[in-house]
PQR file with spaces between the fields and no chain letter, atoms N, CA, C, O and H, PARSE charges and radii, in Angstrom:
ATOM       1  N    UNK     1      88.970   92.035   87.919 -0.4000 1.5000
ATOM       2  CA   UNK     1      87.671   91.893   87.549 -0.0000 2.0000
ATOM       3  C    UNK     1      87.417   92.212   86.142  0.5500 1.7000
ATOM       4  O    UNK     1      87.813   93.299   85.722 -0.5500 1.4000
ATOM       5  N    UNK     2      86.783   91.368   85.332 -0.4000 1.5000
ATOM       6  CA   UNK     2      86.689   91.446   83.970 -0.0000 2.0000
ATOM       7  C    UNK     2      85.797   92.571   83.479  0.5500 1.7000
ATOM       8  O    UNK     2      86.083   93.110   82.410 -0.5500 1.4000
ATOM       9  H    UNK     2      86.461   90.485   85.674  0.4000 1.0000
ATOM      10  N    UNK     3      84.698   92.983   84.201 -0.4000 1.5000
ATOM      11  CA   UNK     3      83.774   93.968   83.664 -0.0000 2.0000
ATOM      12  C    UNK     3      83.778   95.325   84.364  0.5500 1.7000
ATOM      13  O    UNK     3      82.771   96.033   84.348 -0.5500 1.4000
ATOM      14  H    UNK     3      84.466   92.545   85.069  0.4000 1.0000
ATOM      15  N    UNK     4      84.930   95.700   84.992 -0.4000 1.5000
ATOM      16  CA   UNK     4      84.994   96.787   85.755 -0.0000 2.0000
ATOM      17  C    UNK     4      84.794   98.168   84.925  0.5500 1.7000
ATOM      18  O    UNK     4      84.317   99.190   85.419 -0.5500 1.4000
ATOM      19  H    UNK     4      85.748   95.125   85.005  0.4000 1.0000
ATOM      20  N    UNK     5      85.226   98.036   83.615 -0.4000 1.5000
ATOM      21  CA   UNK     5      85.100   99.239   82.722 -0.0000 2.0000
ATOM      22  C    UNK     5      83.524   99.454   82.449  0.5500 1.7000
ATOM      23  O    UNK     5      83.006  100.568   82.532 -0.5500 1.4000
ATOM      24  H    UNK     5      85.614   97.206   83.213  0.4000 1.0000
ATOM      25  N    UNK     6      82.881   98.400   82.148 -0.4000 1.5000
ATOM      26  CA   UNK     6      81.434   98.485   81.851 -0.0000 2.0000
ATOM      27  C    UNK     6      80.637   98.894   82.990  0.5500 1.7000
ATOM      28  O    UNK     6      79.718   99.710   82.910 -0.5500 1.4000
ATOM      29  H    UNK     6      83.301   97.495   82.080  0.4000 1.0000
ATOM      30  N    UNK     7      81.053   98.239   84.182 -0.4000 1.5000
ATOM      31  CA   UNK     7      80.225   98.717   85.405 -0.0000 2.0000
ATOM      32  C    UNK     7      80.576  100.144   85.719  0.5500 1.7000
ATOM      33  O    UNK     7      79.711  100.898   86.165 -0.5500 1.4000
ATOM      34  H    UNK     7      81.799   97.577   84.247  0.4000 1.0000
ATOM      35  N    UNK     8      81.763  100.532   85.514 -0.4000 1.5000
ATOM      36  CA   UNK     8      82.077  101.965   85.777 -0.0000 2.0000
ATOM      37  C    UNK     8      81.275  102.923   84.922  0.5500 1.7000
ATOM      38  O    UNK     8      80.722  103.908   85.412 -0.5500 1.4000
ATOM      39  H    UNK     8      82.466   99.919   85.152  0.4000 1.0000
ATOM      40  N    UNK     9      81.218  102.602   83.576 -0.4000 1.5000
ATOM      41  CA   UNK     9      80.409  103.420   82.672 -0.0000 2.0000
ATOM      42  C    UNK     9      79.003  103.489   83.021  0.5500 1.7000
ATOM      43  O    UNK     9      78.382  104.548   82.933 -0.5500 1.4000
ATOM      44  H    UNK     9      81.667  101.802   83.178  0.4000 1.0000
ATOM      45  N    UNK    10      78.452  102.355   83.431 -0.4000 1.5000
ATOM      46  CA   UNK    10      76.974  102.454   83.972 -0.0000 2.0000
ATOM      47  C    UNK    10      76.843  103.333   85.192  0.5500 1.7000
ATOM      48  O    UNK    10      75.965  104.196   85.217 -0.5500 1.4000
ATOM      49  H    UNK    10      78.957  101.495   83.503  0.4000 1.0000
ATOM      50  N    UNK    11      77.623  103.170   86.147 -0.4000 1.5000
ATOM      51  CA   UNK    11      77.615  103.979   87.303 -0.0000 2.0000
ATOM      52  C    UNK    11      77.762  105.441   87.021  0.5500 1.7000
ATOM      53  O    UNK    11      77.049  106.278   87.575 -0.5500 1.4000
ATOM      54  H    UNK    11      78.336  102.469   86.126  0.4000 1.0000
ATOM      55  N    UNK    12      78.718  105.746   86.132 -0.4000 1.5000
ATOM      56  CA   UNK    12      78.963  107.016   85.771 -0.0000 2.0000
ATOM      57  C    UNK    12      77.720  107.702   85.105  0.5500 1.7000
ATOM      58  O    UNK    12      77.399  108.858   85.380 -0.5500 1.4000
ATOM      59  H    UNK    12      79.297  105.066   85.682  0.4000 1.0000
ATOM      60  N    UNK    13      77.066  106.941   84.242 -0.4000 1.5000
ATOM      61  CA   UNK    13      75.889  107.454   83.609 -0.0000 2.0000
ATOM      62  C    UNK    13      74.789  107.712   84.514  0.5500 1.7000
ATOM      63  O    UNK    13      74.083  108.713   84.384 -0.5500 1.4000
ATOM      64  H    UNK    13      77.328  106.002   84.019  0.4000 1.0000
ATOM      65  N    UNK    14      74.604  106.803   85.476 -0.4000 1.5000
ATOM      66  CA   UNK    14      73.522  106.908   86.481 -0.0000 2.0000
ATOM      67  C    UNK    14      73.865  107.979   87.571  0.5500 1.7000
ATOM      68  O    UNK    14      72.932  108.654   88.007 -0.5500 1.4000
ATOM      69  H    UNK    14      75.177  105.990   85.582  0.4000 1.0000
ATOM      70  N    UNK    15      75.016  108.168   88.000 -0.4000 1.5000
ATOM      71  CA   UNK    15      75.310  109.058   89.213 -0.0000 2.0000
ATOM      72  C    UNK    15      76.098  110.293   88.740  0.5500 1.7000
ATOM      73  O    UNK    15      76.171  111.267   89.490 -0.5500 1.4000
ATOM      74  H    UNK    15      75.774  107.620   87.646  0.4000 1.0000
ATOM      75  N    UNK    16      76.661  110.301   87.596 -0.4000 1.5000
ATOM      76  CA   UNK    16      77.497  111.531   87.162 -0.0000 2.0000
ATOM      77  C    UNK    16      78.871  111.624   87.786  0.5500 1.7000
ATOM      78  O    UNK    16      79.513  112.669   87.682 -0.5500 1.4000
ATOM      79  H    UNK    16      76.602  109.510   86.987  0.4000 1.0000
ATOM      80  N    UNK    17      79.357  110.557   88.439 -0.4000 1.5000
ATOM      81  CA   UNK    17      80.720  110.635   89.069 -0.0000 2.0000
ATOM      82  C    UNK    17      81.688  110.352   87.962  0.5500 1.7000
ATOM      83  O    UNK    17      81.402  109.682   86.970 -0.5500 1.4000
ATOM      84  H    UNK    17      78.836  109.708   88.524  0.4000 1.0000
ATOM      85  N    UNK    18      82.926  110.938   88.209 -0.4000 1.5000
ATOM      86  CA   UNK    18      84.000  110.720   87.222 -0.0000 2.0000
ATOM      87  C    UNK    18      84.303  109.166   87.127  0.5500 1.7000
ATOM      88  O    UNK    18      84.150  108.429   88.101 -0.5500 1.4000
ATOM      89  H    UNK    18      83.159  111.482   89.015  0.4000 1.0000
ATOM      90  N    UNK    19      84.722  108.736   85.953 -0.4000 1.5000
ATOM      91  CA   UNK    19      84.936  107.363   85.655 -0.0000 2.0000
ATOM      92  C    UNK    19      86.093  106.787   86.493  0.5500 1.7000
ATOM      93  O    UNK    19      86.006  105.635   86.919 -0.5500 1.4000
ATOM      94  H    UNK    19      84.846  109.335   85.162  0.4000 1.0000
ATOM      95  N    UNK    20      87.086  107.488   86.724 -0.4000 1.5000
ATOM      96  CA   UNK    20      88.279  107.056   87.610 -0.0000 2.0000
ATOM      97  C    UNK    20      87.694  106.741   89.012  0.5500 1.7000
ATOM      98  O    UNK    20      87.960  105.662   89.543 -0.5500 1.4000
ATOM      99  H    UNK    20      87.157  108.423   86.378  0.4000 1.0000
ATOM     100  N    UNK    21      86.935  107.618   89.599 -0.4000 1.5000
ATOM     101  CA   UNK    21      86.462  107.491   90.953 -0.0000 2.0000
ATOM     102  C    UNK    21      85.587  106.193   91.005  0.5500 1.7000
ATOM     103  O    UNK    21      85.683  105.363   91.909 -0.5500 1.4000
ATOM     104  H    UNK    21      86.719  108.494   89.169  0.4000 1.0000
ATOM     105  N    UNK    22      84.741  106.101   89.968 -0.4000 1.5000
ATOM     106  CA   UNK    22      83.825  104.902   90.021 -0.0000 2.0000
ATOM     107  C    UNK    22      84.472  103.652   89.881  0.5500 1.7000
ATOM     108  O    UNK    22      84.075  102.682   90.526 -0.5500 1.4000
ATOM     109  H    UNK    22      84.663  106.775   89.234  0.4000 1.0000
ATOM     110  N    UNK    23      85.518  103.571   89.032 -0.4000 1.5000
ATOM     111  CA   UNK    23      86.299  102.315   88.970 -0.0000 2.0000
ATOM     112  C    UNK    23      86.879  101.907   90.309  0.5500 1.7000
ATOM     113  O    UNK    23      86.919  100.729   90.664 -0.5500 1.4000
ATOM     114  H    UNK    23      85.841  104.360   88.509  0.4000 1.0000
ATOM     115  N    UNK    24      87.334  102.931   91.054 -0.4000 1.5000
ATOM     116  CA   UNK    24      87.874  102.682   92.326 -0.0000 2.0000
ATOM     117  C    UNK    24      86.815  102.133   93.325  0.5500 1.7000
ATOM     118  O    UNK    24      87.147  101.305   94.174 -0.5500 1.4000
ATOM     119  H    UNK    24      87.301  103.888   90.766  0.4000 1.0000
ATOM     120  N    UNK    25      85.510  102.606   93.221 -0.4000 1.5000
ATOM     121  CA   UNK    25      84.434  102.112   93.961 -0.0000 2.0000
ATOM     122  C    UNK    25      84.036  100.711   93.485  0.5500 1.7000
ATOM     123  O    UNK    25      83.661   99.899   94.331 -0.5500 1.4000
ATOM     124  H    UNK    25      85.241  103.278   92.532  0.4000 1.0000
ATOM     125  N    UNK    26      84.087  100.391   92.268 -0.4000 1.5000
ATOM     126  CA   UNK    26      83.834   98.967   91.753 -0.0000 2.0000
ATOM     127  C    UNK    26      84.909   98.101   92.241  0.5500 1.7000
ATOM     128  O    UNK    26      84.567   96.997   92.665 -0.5500 1.4000
ATOM     129  H    UNK    26      84.391  101.051   91.581  0.4000 1.0000
ATOM     130  N    UNK    27      86.224   98.430   92.253 -0.4000 1.5000
ATOM     131  CA   UNK    27      87.257   97.602   92.718 -0.0000 2.0000
ATOM     132  C    UNK    27      87.159   97.316   94.215  0.5500 1.7000
ATOM     133  O    UNK    27      87.479   96.223   94.683 -0.5500 1.4000
ATOM     134  H    UNK    27      86.501   99.327   91.909  0.4000 1.0000
ATOM     135  N    UNK    28      86.669   98.414   95.007 -0.4000 1.5000
ATOM     136  CA   UNK    28      86.421   98.291   96.501 -0.0000 2.0000
ATOM     137  C    UNK    28      85.395   97.257   96.737  0.5500 1.7000
ATOM     138  O    UNK    28      85.581   96.331   97.526 -0.5500 1.4000
ATOM     139  H    UNK    28      86.409   99.301   94.627  0.4000 1.0000
ATOM     140  N    UNK    29      84.247   97.424   96.012 -0.4000 1.5000
ATOM     141  CA   UNK    29      83.147   96.479   96.158 -0.0000 2.0000
ATOM     142  C    UNK    29      83.476   95.047   95.811  0.5500 1.7000
ATOM     143  O    UNK    29      82.990   94.129   96.471 -0.5500 1.4000
ATOM     144  H    UNK    29      84.096   98.176   95.371  0.4000 1.0000
ATOM     145  N    UNK    30      84.349   94.814   94.717 -0.4000 1.5000
ATOM     146  CA   UNK    30      84.762   93.496   94.415 -0.0000 2.0000
ATOM     147  C    UNK    30      85.624   92.922   95.365  0.5500 1.7000
ATOM     148  O    UNK    30      85.564   91.710   95.570 -0.5500 1.4000
ATOM     149  H    UNK    30      84.744   95.560   94.181  0.4000 1.0000
ATOM     150  N    UNK    31      86.476   93.688   96.014 -0.4000 1.5000
ATOM     151  CA   UNK    31      87.447   93.328   96.928 -0.0000 2.0000
ATOM     152  C    UNK    31      86.619   92.868   98.291  0.5500 1.7000
ATOM     153  O    UNK    31      86.972   91.901   98.966 -0.5500 1.4000
ATOM     154  H    UNK    31      86.524   94.673   95.848  0.4000 1.0000
ATOM     155  N    UNK    32      85.570   93.621   98.573 -0.4000 1.5000
ATOM     156  CA   UNK    32      84.825   93.290   99.777 -0.0000 2.0000
ATOM     157  C    UNK    32      84.030   91.962   99.536  0.5500 1.7000
ATOM     158  O    UNK    32      83.883   91.166  100.464 -0.5500 1.4000
ATOM     159  H    UNK    32      85.283   94.406   98.024  0.4000 1.0000
ATOM     160  N    UNK    33      83.540   91.736   98.342 -0.4000 1.5000
ATOM     161  CA   UNK    33      82.850   90.531   98.083 -0.0000 2.0000
ATOM     162  C    UNK    33      83.904   89.285   98.081  0.5500 1.7000
ATOM     163  O    UNK    33      83.571   88.192   98.539 -0.5500 1.4000
ATOM     164  H    UNK    33      83.659   92.383   97.589  0.4000 1.0000
ATOM     165  N    UNK    34      85.113   89.508   97.569 -0.4000 1.5000
ATOM     166  CA   UNK    34      86.016   88.456   97.505 -0.0000 2.0000
ATOM     167  C    UNK    34      86.437   88.207   99.000  0.5500 1.7000
ATOM     168  O    UNK    34      86.613   87.040   99.352 -0.5500 1.4000
ATOM     169  H    UNK    34      85.384   90.395   97.197  0.4000 1.0000
ATOM     170  N    UNK    35      86.589   89.112   99.793 -0.4000 1.5000
ATOM     171  CA   UNK    35      86.968   88.891  101.213 -0.0000 2.0000
ATOM     172  C    UNK    35      85.913   88.132  101.946  0.5500 1.7000
ATOM     173  O    UNK    35      86.258   87.265  102.750 -0.5500 1.4000
ATOM     174  H    UNK    35      86.447   90.059   99.507  0.4000 1.0000
ATOM     175  N    UNK    36      84.614   88.399  101.722 -0.4000 1.5000
ATOM     176  CA   UNK    36      83.585   87.728  102.327 -0.0000 2.0000
ATOM     177  C    UNK    36      83.510   86.206  101.840  0.5500 1.7000
ATOM     178  O    UNK    36      83.251   85.278  102.605 -0.5500 1.4000
ATOM     179  H    UNK    36      84.334   89.102  101.068  0.4000 1.0000
ATOM     180  N    UNK    37      83.752   86.071  100.559 -0.4000 1.5000
ATOM     181  CA   UNK    37      83.646   84.762   99.948 -0.0000 2.0000
ATOM     182  C    UNK    37      84.792   83.885  100.607  0.5500 1.7000
ATOM     183  O    UNK    37      84.579   82.716  100.926 -0.5500 1.4000
ATOM     184  H    UNK    37      83.963   86.825   99.937  0.4000 1.0000
ATOM     185  N    UNK    38      86.074   84.534  100.804 -0.4000 1.5000
ATOM     186  CA   UNK    38      87.104   83.767  101.355 -0.0000 2.0000
ATOM     187  C    UNK    38      86.889   83.391  102.780  0.5500 1.7000
ATOM     188  O    UNK    38      87.335   82.328  103.210 -0.5500 1.4000
ATOM     189  H    UNK    38      86.247   85.484  100.544  0.4000 1.0000
ATOM     190  N    UNK    39      86.195   84.256  103.561 -0.4000 1.5000
ATOM     191  CA   UNK    39      85.860   83.997  104.949 -0.0000 2.0000
ATOM     192  C    UNK    39      84.902   82.866  104.966  0.5500 1.7000
ATOM     193  O    UNK    39      84.960   82.036  105.873 -0.5500 1.4000
ATOM     194  H    UNK    39      85.832   85.120  103.211  0.4000 1.0000
ATOM     195  N    UNK    40      84.014   82.784  104.007 -0.4000 1.5000
ATOM     196  CA   UNK    40      82.974   81.723  104.064 -0.0000 2.0000
ATOM     197  C    UNK    40      83.583   80.278  104.050  0.5500 1.7000
ATOM     198  O    UNK    40      82.946   79.334  104.518 -0.5500 1.4000
ATOM     199  H    UNK    40      83.966   83.459  103.271  0.4000 1.0000
ATOM     200  N    UNK    41      84.899   80.118  103.473 -0.4000 1.5000
ATOM     201  CA   UNK    41      85.598   78.911  103.525 -0.0000 2.0000
ATOM     202  C    UNK    41      86.056   78.579  104.916  0.5500 1.7000
ATOM     203  O    UNK    41      86.536   77.466  105.131 -0.5500 1.4000
ATOM     204  H    UNK    41      85.417   80.885  103.093  0.4000 1.0000
ATOM     205  N    UNK    42      85.947   79.423  105.828 -0.4000 1.5000
ATOM     206  CA   UNK    42      86.614   79.067  107.155 -0.0000 2.0000
ATOM     207  C    UNK    42      85.538   78.757  108.194  0.5500 1.7000
ATOM     208  O    UNK    42      85.843   78.875  109.381 -0.5500 1.4000
ATOM     209  H    UNK    42      85.557   80.327  105.653  0.4000 1.0000
ATOM     210  N    UNK    43      84.275   78.363  107.846 -0.4000 1.5000
ATOM     211  CA   UNK    43      83.258   78.053  108.757 -0.0000 2.0000
ATOM     212  C    UNK    43      83.192   76.560  109.069  0.5500 1.7000
ATOM     213  O    UNK    43      82.156   76.089  109.539 -0.5500 1.4000
ATOM     214  H    UNK    43      84.027   78.267  106.882  0.4000 1.0000
ATOM     215  N    UNK    44      84.201   75.840  108.837 -0.4000 1.5000
ATOM     216  CA   UNK    44      84.185   74.441  109.057 -0.0000 2.0000
ATOM     217  C    UNK    44      84.441   73.999  110.488  0.5500 1.7000
ATOM     218  O    UNK    44      84.257   72.817  110.780 -0.5500 1.4000
ATOM     219  H    UNK    44      85.042   76.222  108.455  0.4000 1.0000
ATOM     220  N    UNK    45      84.813   74.787  111.309 -0.4000 1.5000
ATOM     221  CA   UNK    45      84.994   74.305  112.709 -0.0000 2.0000
ATOM     222  C    UNK    45      85.264   75.505  113.599  0.5500 1.7000
ATOM     223  O    UNK    45      85.337   76.651  113.156 -0.5500 1.4000
ATOM     224  H    UNK    45      84.963   75.747  111.072  0.4000 1.0000
ATOM     225  N    UNK    46      85.419   75.158  114.973 -0.4000 1.5000
ATOM     226  CA   UNK    46      85.635   76.232  115.956 -0.0000 2.0000
ATOM     227  C    UNK    46      87.039   76.589  116.108  0.5500 1.7000
ATOM     228  O    UNK    46      87.372   77.733  116.416 -0.5500 1.4000
ATOM     229  H    UNK    46      85.360   74.227  115.334  0.4000 1.0000
ATOM     230  N    UNK    47      87.915   75.601  115.892 -0.4000 1.5000
ATOM     231  CA   UNK    47      89.381   75.820  116.010 -0.0000 2.0000
ATOM     232  C    UNK    47      89.916   75.655  114.609  0.5500 1.7000
ATOM     233  O    UNK    47      89.661   74.634  113.970 -0.5500 1.4000
ATOM     234  H    UNK    47      87.644   74.672  115.642  0.4000 1.0000
ATOM     235  N    UNK    48      90.673   76.659  114.099 -0.4000 1.5000
ATOM     236  CA   UNK    48      91.300   76.549  112.780 -0.0000 2.0000
ATOM     237  C    UNK    48      92.825   76.393  112.923  0.5500 1.7000
ATOM     238  O    UNK    48      93.431   77.056  113.765 -0.5500 1.4000
ATOM     239  H    UNK    48      90.880   77.488  114.618  0.4000 1.0000
ATOM     240  N    UNK    49      93.408   75.581  112.164 -0.4000 1.5000
ATOM     241  CA   UNK    49      94.885   75.331  112.196 -0.0000 2.0000
ATOM     242  C    UNK    49      95.598   76.729  111.770  0.5500 1.7000
ATOM     243  O    UNK    49      95.233   77.358  110.777 -0.5500 1.4000
ATOM     244  H    UNK    49      92.916   75.042  111.481  0.4000 1.0000
ATOM     245  N    UNK    50      96.519   77.098  112.517 -0.4000 1.5000
ATOM     246  CA   UNK    50      97.259   78.339  112.382 -0.0000 2.0000
ATOM     247  C    UNK    50      98.633   77.954  111.552  0.5500 1.7000
ATOM     248  O    UNK    50      99.227   76.877  111.617 -0.5500 1.4000
ATOM     249  H    UNK    50      96.815   76.587  113.325  0.4000 1.0000
ATOM     250  N    UNK    51      98.958   79.000  110.827 -0.4000 1.5000
ATOM     251  CA   UNK    51     100.300   78.802  110.109 -0.0000 2.0000
ATOM     252  C    UNK    51     101.475   78.781  111.049  0.5500 1.7000
ATOM     253  O    UNK    51     102.563   78.330  110.689 -0.5500 1.4000
ATOM     254  H    UNK    51      98.476   79.875  110.775  0.4000 1.0000
ATOM     255  N    UNK    52     101.260   79.264  112.245 -0.4000 1.5000
ATOM     256  CA   UNK    52     102.237   79.272  113.346 -0.0000 2.0000
ATOM     257  C    UNK    52     102.024   78.046  114.297  0.5500 1.7000
ATOM     258  O    UNK    52     100.933   77.900  114.848 -0.5500 1.4000
ATOM     259  H    UNK    52     100.376   79.629  112.537  0.4000 1.0000
ATOM     260  N    UNK    53     102.986   77.219  114.485 -0.4000 1.5000
ATOM     261  CA   UNK    53     102.809   75.992  115.238 -0.0000 2.0000
ATOM     262  C    UNK    53     102.315   76.189  116.753  0.5500 1.7000
ATOM     263  O    UNK    53     101.607   75.354  117.317 -0.5500 1.4000
ATOM     264  H    UNK    53     103.872   77.338  114.037  0.4000 1.0000
ATOM     265  N    UNK    54     102.760   77.384  117.358 -0.4000 1.5000
ATOM     266  CA   UNK    54     102.457   77.624  118.728 -0.0000 2.0000
ATOM     267  C    UNK    54     101.128   78.331  119.027  0.5500 1.7000
ATOM     268  O    UNK    54     100.839   78.651  120.180 -0.5500 1.4000
ATOM     269  H    UNK    54     103.335   78.062  116.900  0.4000 1.0000
ATOM     270  N    UNK    55     100.303   78.578  117.960 -0.4000 1.5000
ATOM     271  CA   UNK    55      99.049   79.280  118.035 -0.0000 2.0000
ATOM     272  C    UNK    55      97.902   78.588  117.424  0.5500 1.7000
ATOM     273  O    UNK    55      98.023   77.780  116.503 -0.5500 1.4000
ATOM     274  H    UNK    55     100.538   78.317  117.023  0.4000 1.0000
ATOM     275  N    UNK    56      96.733   78.946  117.989 -0.4000 1.5000
ATOM     276  CA   UNK    56      95.461   78.482  117.440 -0.0000 2.0000
ATOM     277  C    UNK    56      94.572   79.539  117.169  0.5500 1.7000
ATOM     278  O    UNK    56      94.677   80.581  117.815 -0.5500 1.4000
ATOM     279  H    UNK    56      96.634   79.602  118.736  0.4000 1.0000
ATOM     280  N    UNK    57      93.629   79.399  116.222 -0.4000 1.5000
ATOM     281  CA   UNK    57      92.755   80.460  115.829 -0.0000 2.0000
ATOM     282  C    UNK    57      91.292   79.946  116.336  0.5500 1.7000
ATOM     283  O    UNK    57      90.902   78.829  115.994 -0.5500 1.4000
ATOM     284  H    UNK    57      93.543   78.552  115.697  0.4000 1.0000
ATOM     285  N    UNK    58      90.598   80.682  117.054 -0.4000 1.5000
ATOM     286  CA   UNK    58      89.309   80.394  117.565 -0.0000 2.0000
ATOM     287  C    UNK    58      88.227   81.153  116.749  0.5500 1.7000
ATOM     288  O    UNK    58      88.298   82.374  116.610 -0.5500 1.4000
ATOM     289  H    UNK    58      90.915   81.589  117.331  0.4000 1.0000
ATOM     290  N    UNK    59      87.281   80.453  116.241 -0.4000 1.5000
ATOM     291  CA   UNK    59      86.184   81.115  115.455 -0.0000 2.0000
ATOM     292  C    UNK    59      84.900   81.217  116.394  0.5500 1.7000
ATOM     293  O    UNK    59      84.403   80.261  116.990 -0.5500 1.4000
ATOM     294  H    UNK    59      87.224   79.461  116.353  0.4000 1.0000
ATOM     295  N    UNK    60      84.456   82.500  116.426 -0.4000 1.5000
ATOM     296  CA   UNK    60      83.182   82.791  117.086 -0.0000 2.0000
ATOM     297  C    UNK    60      82.185   83.023  116.048  0.5500 1.7000
ATOM     298  O    UNK    60      82.335   83.968  115.274 -0.5500 1.4000
ATOM     299  H    UNK    60      84.860   83.277  115.941  0.4000 1.0000
ATOM     300  N    UNK    61      81.116   82.195  115.957 -0.4000 1.5000
ATOM     301  CA   UNK    61      80.134   82.296  114.881 -0.0000 2.0000
ATOM     302  C    UNK    61      78.957   83.209  115.326  0.5500 1.7000
ATOM     303  O    UNK    61      78.143   82.866  116.184 -0.5500 1.4000
ATOM     304  H    UNK    61      80.994   81.427  116.586  0.4000 1.0000
ATOM     305  N    UNK    62      78.935   84.375  114.683 -0.4000 1.5000
ATOM     306  CA   UNK    62      77.902   85.353  115.050 -0.0000 2.0000
ATOM     307  C    UNK    62      77.151   85.818  113.809  0.5500 1.7000
ATOM     308  O    UNK    62      77.683   85.841  112.699 -0.5500 1.4000
ATOM     309  H    UNK    62      79.596   84.653  113.986  0.4000 1.0000
ATOM     310  N    UNK    63      75.951   86.172  114.032 -0.4000 1.5000
ATOM     311  CA   UNK    63      75.115   86.707  112.919 -0.0000 2.0000
ATOM     312  C    UNK    63      75.480   88.135  112.656  0.5500 1.7000
ATOM     313  O    UNK    63      75.479   88.953  113.576 -0.5500 1.4000
ATOM     314  H    UNK    63      75.519   86.153  114.934  0.4000 1.0000
ATOM     315  N    UNK    64      75.798   88.466  111.394 -0.4000 1.5000
ATOM     316  CA   UNK    64      76.056   89.908  111.042 -0.0000 2.0000
ATOM     317  C    UNK    64      74.755   90.607  110.909  0.5500 1.7000
ATOM     318  O    UNK    64      73.743   89.944  110.682 -0.5500 1.4000
ATOM     319  H    UNK    64      75.799   87.801  110.647  0.4000 1.0000
ATOM     320  N    UNK    65      74.702   91.949  111.038 -0.4000 1.5000
ATOM     321  CA   UNK    65      73.629   92.748  110.892 -0.0000 2.0000
ATOM     322  C    UNK    65      73.240   92.864  109.395  0.5500 1.7000
ATOM     323  O    UNK    65      73.834   93.672  108.681 -0.5500 1.4000
ATOM     324  H    UNK    65      75.524   92.488  111.222  0.4000 1.0000
ATOM     325  N    UNK    66      72.299   92.108  108.928 -0.4000 1.5000
ATOM     326  CA   UNK    66      72.071   92.051  107.475 -0.0000 2.0000
ATOM     327  C    UNK    66      71.402   93.446  107.011  0.5500 1.7000
ATOM     328  O    UNK    66      71.359   93.711  105.810 -0.5500 1.4000
ATOM     329  H    UNK    66      71.816   91.452  109.508  0.4000 1.0000
ATOM     330  N    UNK    67      70.921   94.265  107.902 -0.4000 1.5000
ATOM     331  CA   UNK    67      70.274   95.509  107.447 -0.0000 2.0000
ATOM     332  C    UNK    67      71.273   96.488  106.859  0.5500 1.7000
ATOM     333  O    UNK    67      70.964   97.324  106.010 -0.5500 1.4000
ATOM     334  H    UNK    67      70.956   94.049  108.878  0.4000 1.0000
ATOM     335  N    UNK    68      72.512   96.329  107.372 -0.4000 1.5000
ATOM     336  CA   UNK    68      73.566   97.315  106.844 -0.0000 2.0000
ATOM     337  C    UNK    68      74.148   96.954  105.412  0.5500 1.7000
ATOM     338  O    UNK    68      74.916   97.691  104.795 -0.5500 1.4000
ATOM     339  H    UNK    68      72.763   95.650  108.062  0.4000 1.0000
ATOM     340  N    UNK    69      73.708   95.789  104.987 -0.4000 1.5000
ATOM     341  CA   UNK    69      74.135   95.414  103.583 -0.0000 2.0000
ATOM     342  C    UNK    69      73.285   96.112  102.644  0.5500 1.7000
ATOM     343  O    UNK    69      73.447   95.961  101.433 -0.5500 1.4000
ATOM     344  H    UNK    69      73.084   95.190  105.488  0.4000 1.0000
């Protein structure tokens, strides 16, 4: 992530946490967003081709609780 140092400094000024801890939080948040974005690519159908020939992946489309975000 290109701006993790700048984001870390802002959070440190706002919350008073150590910079090293805050950069870990920024990295965690970025990884969570990246994971969610990658999962969004997989909503194209109910059965997804598996890397293993003898298996299939079934997608259950359910609404997430938006209140916890």
